[in-house]
ChimeraX commands (.cxc) that place a marker at each C-alpha (Angstrom):
marker #1 position -73.80,-12.06,19.67 radius 0.5
marker #1 position -74.61,-9.89,16.74 radius 0.5
marker #1 position -77.97,-9.01,15.71 radius 0.5
marker #1 position -79.28,-11.06,12.69 radius 0.5
marker #1 position -82.31,-10.83,10.68 radius 0.5
marker #1 position -83.61,-14.22,9.86 radius 0.5
marker #1 position -86.77,-16.01,9.26 radius 0.5
marker #1 position -89.82,-14.48,10.66 radius 0.5
marker #1 position -88.08,-11.21,11.93 radius 0.5
marker #1 position -86.74,-10.65,8.47 radius 0.5
marker #1 position -90.32,-11.03,6.81 radius 0.5
marker #1 position -91.95,-8.75,9.43 radius 0.5
marker #1 position -89.17,-6.28,8.91 radius 0.5
marker #1 position -89.67,-6.21,5.16 radius 0.5
marker #1 position -93.56,-6.00,5.80 radius 0.5
marker #1 position -92.91,-2.84,8.06 radius 0.5
marker #1 position -90.52,-1.30,5.40 radius 0.5
marker #1 position -93.19,-1.94,2.58 radius 0.5
marker #1 position -95.96,-0.45,4.75 radius 0.5
marker #1 position -93.85,2.63,5.60 radius 0.5
marker #1 position -92.84,3.02,2.02 radius 0.5
marker #1 position -96.61,3.12,0.88 radius 0.5
marker #1 position -97.26,5.81,3.60 radius 0.5
marker #1 position -94.34,7.82,2.20 radius 0.5
marker #1 position -95.61,7.59,-1.22 radius 0.5
marker #1 position -98.99,8.73,-0.06 radius 0.5
marker #1 position -97.49,11.74,1.52 radius 0.5
marker #1 position -95.63,12.69,-1.68 radius 0.5
marker #1 position -98.77,12.16,-3.80 radius 0.5
marker #1 position -100.72,14.31,-1.28 radius 0.5
marker #1 position -98.00,17.18,-1.50 radius 0.5
marker #1 position -97.00,17.16,-5.24 radius 0.5
marker #1 position -99.88,15.24,-6.86 radius 0.5
marker #1 position -102.68,16.65,-9.16 radius 0.5
marker #1 position -104.77,19.32,-7.72 radius 0.5
marker #1 position -107.97,17.68,-8.94 radius 0.5
marker #1 position -107.82,14.55,-6.87 radius 0.5
marker #1 position -111.03,13.08,-5.56 radius 0.5
marker #1 position -111.48,11.83,-2.08 radius 0.5
marker #1 position -110.73,8.02,-1.58 radius 0.5
marker #1 position -112.83,5.39,0.12 radius 0.5
marker #1 position -110.91,3.39,2.73 radius 0.5
marker #1 position -112.50,-0.06,2.53 radius 0.5
marker #1 position -115.67,1.49,1.14 radius 0.5
marker #1 position -116.66,2.90,4.65 radius 0.5
marker #1 position -114.25,5.88,5.44 radius 0.5
marker #1 position -113.95,8.64,3.02 radius 0.5
marker #1 position -110.48,10.13,3.05 radius 0.5
marker #1 position -109.45,13.61,1.66 radius 0.5
marker #1 position -106.57,13.51,-0.96 radius 0.5
marker #1 position -104.31,15.28,1.66 radius 0.5
marker #1 position -100.84,14.02,2.50 radius 0.5
marker #1 position -102.09,12.37,5.70 radius 0.5
marker #1 position -105.22,11.03,4.01 radius 0.5
marker #1 position -103.31,9.49,1.32 radius 0.5
marker #1 position -100.59,8.01,3.53 radius 0.5
marker #1 position -103.16,6.38,5.79 radius 0.5
marker #1 position -104.95,5.06,2.79 radius 0.5
marker #1 position -101.77,3.54,1.30 radius 0.5
marker #1 position -100.52,2.15,4.58 radius 0.5
marker #1 position -103.99,0.67,5.55 radius 0.5
marker #1 position -104.56,-0.88,2.10 radius 0.5
marker #1 position -101.15,-2.35,1.56 radius 0.5
marker #1 position -100.91,-3.34,5.17 radius 0.5
marker #1 position -104.09,-5.41,4.98 radius 0.5
marker #1 position -103.28,-6.92,1.75 radius 0.5
marker #1 position -99.70,-7.84,2.54 radius 0.5
marker #1 position -100.78,-8.74,6.23 radius 0.5
marker #1 position -103.37,-11.30,4.92 radius 0.5
marker #1 position -100.77,-12.81,2.76 radius 0.5
marker #1 position -98.18,-13.03,5.36 radius 0.5
marker #1 position -100.79,-14.61,7.73 radius 0.5
marker #1 position -101.65,-17.22,5.09 radius 0.5
marker #1 position -97.99,-17.94,4.62 radius 0.5
marker #1 position -97.15,-18.42,8.26 radius 0.5
marker #1 position -100.37,-20.59,8.72 radius 0.5
marker #1 position -99.40,-22.91,5.99 radius 0.5
marker #1 position -95.73,-23.01,6.79 radius 0.5
marker #1 position -96.58,-23.95,10.52 radius 0.5
marker #1 position -98.99,-26.72,9.48 radius 0.5
marker #1 position -97.49,-28.08,6.42 radius 0.5
marker #1 position -93.61,-28.22,7.42 radius 0.5
marker #1 position -91.72,-30.79,5.20 radius 0.5
marker #1 position -88.65,-30.63,7.24 radius 0.5
marker #1 position -90.18,-32.44,10.07 radius 0.5
marker #1 position -92.69,-35.10,8.78 radius 0.5
marker #1 position -95.19,-36.53,11.21 radius 0.5
marker #1 position -95.32,-40.14,11.64 radius 0.5
marker link #1:1,2 radius 0.2
marker link #1:2,3 radius 0.2
marker link #1:3,4 radius 0.2
marker link #1:4,5 radius 0.2
marker link #1:5,6 radius 0.2
marker link #1:6,7 radius 0.2
marker link #1:7,8 radius 0.2
marker link #1:8,9 radius 0.2
marker link #1:9,10 radius 0.2
marker link #1:10,11 radius 0.2
marker link #1:11,12 radius 0.2
marker link #1:12,13 radius 0.2
marker link #1:13,14 radius 0.2
marker link #1:14,15 radius 0.2
marker link #1:15,16 radius 0.2
marker link #1:16,17 radius 0.2
marker link #1:17,18 radius 0.2
marker link #1:18,19 radius 0.2
marker link #1:19,20 radius 0.2
marker link #1:20,21 radius 0.2
marker link #1:21,22 radius 0.2
marker link #1:22,23 radius 0.2
marker link #1:23,24 radius 0.2
marker link #1:24,25 radius 0.2
marker link #1:25,26 radius 0.2
marker link #1:26,27 radius 0.2
marker link #1:27,28 radius 0.2
marker link #1:28,29 radius 0.2
marker link #1:29,30 radius 0.2
marker link #1:30,31 radius 0.2
marker link #1:31,32 radius 0.2
marker link #1:32,33 radius 0.2
marker link #1:33,34 radius 0.2
marker link #1:34,35 radius 0.2
marker link #1:35,36 radius 0.2
marker link #1:36,37 radius 0.2
marker link #1:37,38 radius 0.2
marker link #1:38,39 radius 0.2
marker link #1:39,40 radius 0.2
marker link #1:40,41 radius 0.2
marker link #1:41,42 radius 0.2
marker link #1:42,43 radius 0.2
marker link #1:43,44 radius 0.2
marker link #1:44,45 radius 0.2
marker link #1:45,46 radius 0.2
marker link #1:46,47 radius 0.2
marker link #1:47,48 radius 0.2
marker link #1:48,49 radius 0.2
marker link #1:49,50 radius 0.2
marker link #1:50,51 radius 0.2
marker link #1:51,52 radius 0.2
marker link #1:52,53 radius 0.2
marker link #1:53,54 radius 0.2
marker link #1:54,55 radius 0.2
marker link #1:55,56 radius 0.2
marker link #1:56,57 radius 0.2
marker link #1:57,58 radius 0.2
marker link #1:58,59 radius 0.2
marker link #1:59,60 radius 0.2
marker link #1:60,61 radius 0.2
marker link #1:61,62 radius 0.2
marker link #1:62,63 radius 0.2
marker link #1:63,64 radius 0.2
marker link #1:64,65 radius 0.2
marker link #1:65,66 radius 0.2
marker link #1:66,67 radius 0.2
marker link #1:67,68 radius 0.2
marker link #1:68,69 radius 0.2
marker link #1:69,70 radius 0.2
marker link #1:70,71 radius 0.2
marker link #1:71,72 radius 0.2
marker link #1:72,73 radius 0.2
marker link #1:73,74 radius 0.2
marker link #1:74,75 radius 0.2
marker link #1:75,76 radius 0.2
marker link #1:76,77 radius 0.2
marker link #1:77,78 radius 0.2
marker link #1:78,79 radius 0.2
marker link #1:79,80 radius 0.2
marker link #1:80,81 radius 0.2
marker link #1:81,82 radius 0.2
marker link #1:82,83 radius 0.2
marker link #1:83,84 radius 0.2
marker link #1:84,85 radius 0.2
marker link #1:85,86 radius 0.2
marker link #1:86,87 radius 0.2
marker link #1:87,88 radius 0.2
view
């Protein structure tokens, strides 16, 4: 049986791809970005220096949290309010 990406596995795969891309862009900004970048605050608590690793962590954490919350809400609503299987 061939491997297929459908439903939840497709969404989780896209989520992982987008978060990985955010980390890749952070690395590129850290390597080739302007020299006078200031440190960034991760969630207002952790100060990250504008290095490739710091910017990758910042991008992955912020995008991952934002998209993760949205993904959780979509999954919660879709499980609770499924029109394909009406109750009653």
